[in-house]
Wavefront OBJ file of the C-alpha trace (Angstrom):
o trace
v -34.243 27.927 -16.659
v -32.286 29.248 -13.297
v -34.023 30.841 -10.565
v -32.436 32.364 -7.728
v -33.302 35.146 -5.044
v -30.733 38.348 -4.877
v -30.260 41.169 -2.593
v -30.356 44.847 -4.192
v -27.632 46.664 -2.741
v -26.076 50.353 -2.852
v -23.082 51.684 -5.310
v -22.605 54.954 -5.393
v -26.113 56.517 -6.106
v -27.668 53.880 -7.704
v -28.777 50.403 -7.018
v -27.116 47.631 -8.619
v -27.739 43.025 -8.275
v -24.614 41.088 -8.543
v -24.528 38.421 -10.576
v -22.537 35.333 -8.730
v -19.625 33.891 -11.040
v -20.832 30.666 -11.767
v -23.277 32.102 -13.363
v -21.134 34.644 -15.219
v -19.023 32.003 -16.473
v -21.840 29.519 -17.724
v -23.300 32.834 -19.770
v -19.979 34.002 -20.700
v -20.165 37.294 -18.599
v -17.110 39.431 -18.072
v -16.285 42.726 -16.297
v -17.414 45.168 -19.232
v -19.527 43.058 -20.938
v -23.656 44.666 -22.057
v -26.899 43.474 -21.158
v -30.161 45.986 -22.475
v -33.211 45.631 -19.041
v -36.035 45.937 -19.962
v -39.347 47.001 -18.265
v -42.497 44.904 -18.907
v -45.742 44.503 -16.986
v -44.484 41.117 -15.716
v -41.666 42.856 -14.854
v -37.798 43.425 -14.767
v -35.738 40.929 -17.808
v -31.783 41.569 -18.336
v -30.751 40.093 -21.718
v -27.412 39.292 -23.255
v -26.408 41.425 -26.193
v -24.292 39.964 -29.109
v -20.571 40.871 -28.985
v -20.047 43.081 -31.292
v -16.452 42.696 -33.253
v -14.033 45.607 -34.129
v -14.257 46.482 -37.712
v -11.095 46.908 -39.855
v -10.763 49.938 -41.264
v -10.437 48.171 -44.829
v -13.968 46.704 -43.818
v -15.510 49.981 -42.154
v -14.525 50.919 -46.018
v -15.497 48.636 -47.552
v -17.903 49.602 -50.657
v -17.538 53.690 -50.797
v -17.591 54.963 -53.988
v -16.875 58.968 -52.184
v -14.286 61.164 -52.618
v -10.655 60.427 -51.762
v -9.047 62.572 -49.587
v -5.476 63.460 -50.269
v -2.742 63.892 -46.820
v -2.641 67.771 -45.697
v 0.795 69.367 -45.467
v 0.831 71.829 -42.914
v 4.153 72.911 -42.927
v 6.827 72.262 -40.532
v 6.910 71.938 -36.644
v 7.005 74.949 -34.831
v 7.178 75.115 -31.054
v 7.674 71.774 -29.179
v 5.668 69.423 -31.050
v 7.129 66.210 -31.616
v 5.871 64.444 -34.780
l 1 2 3 4 5 6 7 8 9 10 11 12 13 14 15 16 17 18 19 20 21 22 23 24 25 26 27 28 29 30 31 32 33 34 35 36 37 38 39 40 41 42 43 44 45 46 47 48 49 50 51 52 53 54 55 56 57 58 59 60 61 62 63 64 65 66 67 68 69 70 71 72 73 74 75 76 77 78 79 80 81 82 83
C-alpha cells in the first residue's frame, strides 16, 4: 500500500488533489482516465474504473432482430450544401 500526503488546491471553483507522475505511471493513469470517488464512514476512496473499449458498429448491432431501416432520399441539394 502506498501512503502519501497531498495538499488540496483550488482549481477554478472546485478543489483538486494532484497525483504524482510516478504514481500515475504505476497505475497506468493518463489525462482523461476516469475514477470513482466514494465517500464512506472510513473516509474517501478513489477507485480506478475499468477502461471501456469502443465497440464497432457491427458489434453494437450483433444479435439485433428489429426492423431494418432503409436509406431515405431527400432529393437534390438546395442552397449551398456540399454533399
